N, C-alpha and C positions, 0 to 999 in steps of 0.2 A: 727374056730378062725381066727381073722384078723390079717394080715401080719405087720400091722402099728398100733403102739401103742404111747400112751401119756407117756412120762417119767419125765416131769417136767413142772410146771406151775409157773409163777410169776405175781403179780398183784400190781399195783400202784393205790391207791384209795383213797377218803376222809376219808375210815375207817383207813388207814396208808399202810403199808408195808406187802404184802402177802396176800394169798386167804382166810386164816382163821379168820382174823379180819373182812373181809367183810362179809363172810357168818355168821359169830356170830351176827353181826349187824342186817343182815336180820331174823334171827331167834328170835332175842329179839325185832323185830318189830321197831327197831330205824329207824328214817330217818335222813340223812346227809345233808340236804338242809340248806343253811345260808339264810339270809335275801336278798331280791332282791337288796338293795342298790340302787344307782343311775338308774339302768336299771329296767325295769318292770318283768325281769324273774329272780326268784331265781335259784341259781346253787349249786349243791353239788361239792364243790371245795377241790382240792388237796392240801395239804400244800406245798408250793412252795419250802421250806426248807427240806423237808422230805427225799429227795435222796441225799446221798453223792456221789460226783465224785470219781472215782477209784483213787488209788494211783500209783505212778509210773511215771517216766519220759515221756513216750509216751502219757500218759493222761493229764499230766500236759501241755505238750507242744501243745496238741490239743484242750484243753479247750476253748480256745477262739474262736474256730469255733463252739461250742457247744451251741444251744440254749435250751429253757426249755424242748422242745420235746425230744432232745436228751439226756438230764438229764433222763427223765423218761423211755426212751426206753432203755438205758443202764442199769437203775435200776431194770426194770421188767425182762429183760434179765439175769442180774445176779442172780436173785432169783430163776429162772427156772432153771438155770445151777447147781445151789446149791442143789435144791431139787433133780435133777438127778444125784447127786453124782460127780459132776465135779467142780473143784476149777476155778472160773472166774478169779483169779489173777495169774493163771497158765494155760493158753490156750494150751500150748504145752505139758501138762502132759500125761504120758502114759496111754493105756488103752481105748483110745476114737478113736483109727482107724486112717485112713488116712484122713488128714484134707481137702483133695480134695474131699471126700466123704461126707463132710458136708457143707449145705448151709443156706442162710437166705432168707425170704420173709418177706417183710414189708407192713403191711396195713396202708397207710397213706392218708391223704385227704388234702382238700386246706387249712387246719389251721394249719398244722404242718411241712411243709418244705418249700423249697426255694421261692416258689411262694405264700406263705401264706397270703401276703397282696394284691395280684393281682387277683388270682381266685375269691374270694368273690366279688369284684368290677365287674369283667366280668359276673359274674352270675347274679347279679343285673341289668346290663346293658341289659343283654340278654332277659330279661323279656319285655324290651318295645322297644328296638332298631329294627328299620326296615330292618336293614342289614341282609343278611344271616349269620348264625352262623359261617359258614367258613370264609366268608369275616371278620366279626367282629374280630375274633380271629387272623387272619392275621395283621389286620391293628392295633390292641390294645394290643397284647400281646408284651411286651418289648423283645429286642433282645437278651438279657442276657439268657433267658430261653432256647434258642437253643444251646447252648455251655455246657450244662450239659454233662459230660462224664459220669456221673454215674446214676445208676436207682434211689437212693435215698442218700441224705447226711446221713439222719438217718441210713441208712443200712450200712454204712461204719463204724460208730461208733458200732454197733451191732457186725459187723464182727470182729473188734478189740476185742470185748468181748469173742466172741466163738472161735476164732482161725481158724474157718471154710473158707476155700478158695474154694469152690465149687461156684455153683450158687449164686449170689446176685440179687435178683429180688424185685420188688414193684409192689403192686396192688394199683394203685392211685385212689382216688376219693371216694366219699360217695356211688358211685354205687357198693362197694365191699361187701355190706351188713353186715356191722359192723365188717368186718374182715373175714368173711366166704370166701369171694372170695380169700383172701390170703391162707386160711386153704385148700381150694379145690385146689389151684394151688400147694401147698407144697406136698399134697397128691399124686397129678399126678407125681411129682418129685421122689417120693419115690417109688411109683407102677412101674414106668417106669425103673427102676434099674439105674437112673442117680445118685441118691445120696442114702445114708445110713441114714442120720439124717439131719433134717430141724427145724431151730428154726423160728417160726412165731411171729412176735412182731407188734402190733398196738399201737398207740398214739392218743388220744384226749386231747389236749393241751386247755387252754382257748382260746376261739373264739373271734375274732374280733367284734366290734359293727357292722361293715358292713356285716360280714358273719351271725350274730345272725338276723339282720333286713332282710337278703336275705330268711334265713330259716323261719321266722316267717310270711314272706309275701307270701312265697309258702304254707305253712301249720301252723296255728297260734301255738305258743308255748305257754305252761301253766304259769299262772302268779301267782299262789298260790299253795304252797307245804304244804297241810294240809290234815287231814283224809277226805276222800270222793274225793280226786283229785288223786288217785292212778290208775294204770292199771285196767281195767276191771270194774271200779266202774261207776255206774249209773250216777254220776255227774261229772265225769272226764270231763277236759277241755282243753286238750293239753299236749303233751310232757313235762316233766321237764329236765332241762338240766344237764349234769353231766361233769366229767373230768376222766381222767385216763389214764392208758398204762396197756397192758398185753402181755404176752408171752407165748407161748405154744411150748413145744420141743416135735417133733413127731420123731420116729425112727423106722426102720424096726425091727421086733421082733427078727429076726436071722441075722444080719448083718455078711457080710463075712470077713470084716476086724476088728472084735473087739468082745469081750466077749457079751453074750446076755444081753441087758439092763434090767432095773427094770421096770416093767409095772405099772402105776397107772390106767390106762383105756385103752380101745380097741377102736380105730378109725374105725367105721364099713362103714360109708360113709360121704362124704360131697359134696353137689351139689349146685350150684349156677345157677340162671336162669334170663333171661331177657325175658319179655313178653309183652303183650299189655298194662297191668296195674299191679300195686302191688299184688293185689288179685291172679290174675291169675299166676303171677311169683310164690308167695307164694305156691300155691296149686301144681304147677307143680314141684316146688323144693323139697317139702316134698314127692311128689308121687315117684319122682325119687331117692330121698335118701332112701326111706323105701324099695324100689325095690332092690336097691344096696345092702341094708344091710341084708336083708332077715330076719330081726327080727321086731316085734312089740315094741314100746316104753311103759316102765312102767309109765314113767312121762314125762311132757313137760316143758321145759325151754321156754317160748314164749317170742318173741320180747316185747309184751306188753307195748309199749311206754306210753300209755295214751292218745293218739289220739282218739277221738271218732269215726272217719272213719277208721283208720288202725286197731284198735282192733276189730272193727266190721268184716272187710274185713279178718283179720288173722283167726279169729275164723270161719267163714264161710268157709274158704279154708282148715283148718287143722282138725277140730273136727270130719266131716265125714269120715276123713282117718284114725283116730288113736282111736276114741271112748271115753268111759268115763275113762279118766286117771287123776291124779292129775296134776294140772298146777300152775306154780309160774311164777314171772317175777322179775327181780331185779330192774326195773326202779323206783319203788316206794321207793326204798332205797337209790340208787345209782344215779338215774337220766339216761338219754340217752347221753353216752358218743360215739358221733357219729361214729367215725372211728374203734373203738375197742369195741363196746358193745357185740357183739357176742363172740369175744374172752375172754372177762370178764366172759360171761355166761358159756364158755366153762370150763374155770378154775373153776367156782362155781359148775358147774355140776360134775365135777371130784371130787371135795370135798364132795358132797352130795352122790356120788356112794360110796365113801369111808366111810362115816358116816351112809349111810343106812337112811337119812332123807332129807326130802325136806323142806327148809324154806318158810315162807309165804310171799305173797305179800304186800308190804309195801303200807301204806295210803289207802288201801281198805277196805272200811265201808259197801257198799251195792251193792253186785255184779249186774251187768246190767242185766235184764231179757231178753232183746232183743239180747244177745250174743248167744243164742242157749245152754245155761247151761254148760259151762266150769265148771269143778270140782275145781276151785280155792281154794288153800291152804290159810286160813285165821288164824289169832290169833297166832297159835303156830307151829313149825315145826312138820311135819308128817311123821312116819315111811313110807319107801317104801322097797319093797322085794329086796333082794340081790341075785346075784350080780347086776341085775338090767341093764336096758337099758334106755337111755335118749335121747330125741328129743330136739335140740335146733333150733329155728328159728331166722333169722335176715333179717329186712326189711328195705329199705333206706327211709329215711324221706322224706316228701313232697308229696302232692297230684299229682305232675306229675310223681313220681318215678315209674319206671316199673320193679326193679330187686329185689331179694330176694334169700335167702340161707337158707339150712336147713342140719344139722349135726346130725349123730346118735352115740352116746358113748356107749360103752358096759363097764360094770364093770368087775372087776376080783375077783377072790375068794381069801380070805385070805389077811392079811395085806402086803403091799409091802415090809417092811422090813423083814418080815418072809421069803419072796420070795427070797429075797437076800441072807438071811442066809443060805437058804436051797441050793442055787446055790453054795455058797462059800463051803459048807459041801461036796457037790459032787465033786468040784475040788480038 
């Protein structure tokens, strides 16, 4: 049994607040994309007014420093804490042990933090600029970027939410494999004994036109959200864009400073790899995660972005290692929420393990026969054996990307509420 467990998840998505509405949208075959509008790319957008700012003087005083990404980060964190049985409005409440034994890891990219307007411009310049990258960054990055005394401004707001006063770390950039880089770091902090609980939060707010242009230039973004344009479809034509935020609370199953927490799932392994190309990175990450987990997956939450090349590369790297297991992807319903796509999939996978069902791939009409025959779930949710083991993969966007991650989750027997009731009876 894994010593690290998932005790809470929180999702802010175009389906609303929480994991259940998004999972249900997938199960119903709903697609959450709006019209393209003035830009050529349709987006599955989050309602900007969906998340309420917390009450109380410290929050009111600091709201002026909080952008949209901070609102979503705090909202997702509060949802995860509530599911874990912690009151986010009382971060010093008893029963959660030493606050120095709790920490946060943020998965943030160029679209959600202090350099949100700068990094996309630099990425665009780097494609054609003759200067070496180090010279370009030295000459073009504004001076204020060097005086940040904290790893992430968003992380400061999340720390206010949790009350944790241990490590506050940020995994910057889209090279963090949709948040799996942050989860892998959190796992190491727990396994090393440095912390007993870590909240991992990722945010993918609306991207600037500059960022979208840079992403599209590196690998074309899909321009039509319609049946036949989903992941693994024969006629897919590029990733569809999404927005959102996700939080995953990890804890040691038997912390020394507090009662045993309630388990929603077991985190068996999480690995990220940088290699020569994204196909190699994906294969290595999956191989390493499966070896570390010591279990074969019963089903697979694929990255499945809808990119003709990336879907092909992902299937060629993963299918030989896992065989014929049911496969799904959230991108046909939610779109590619760059910095936190794999964190959202982690929350969805926890929900699937609880339900014993795997929802279908959105916008998938005719599976591509050139992908090696993945057993894609289509039409309606499919039963999966319990307690079950899920593989989740995350790949960075772009033809030039060379990083990927893999996560293995194990289900738990019985309803988590029943587990808690049994523990209370024993006490």
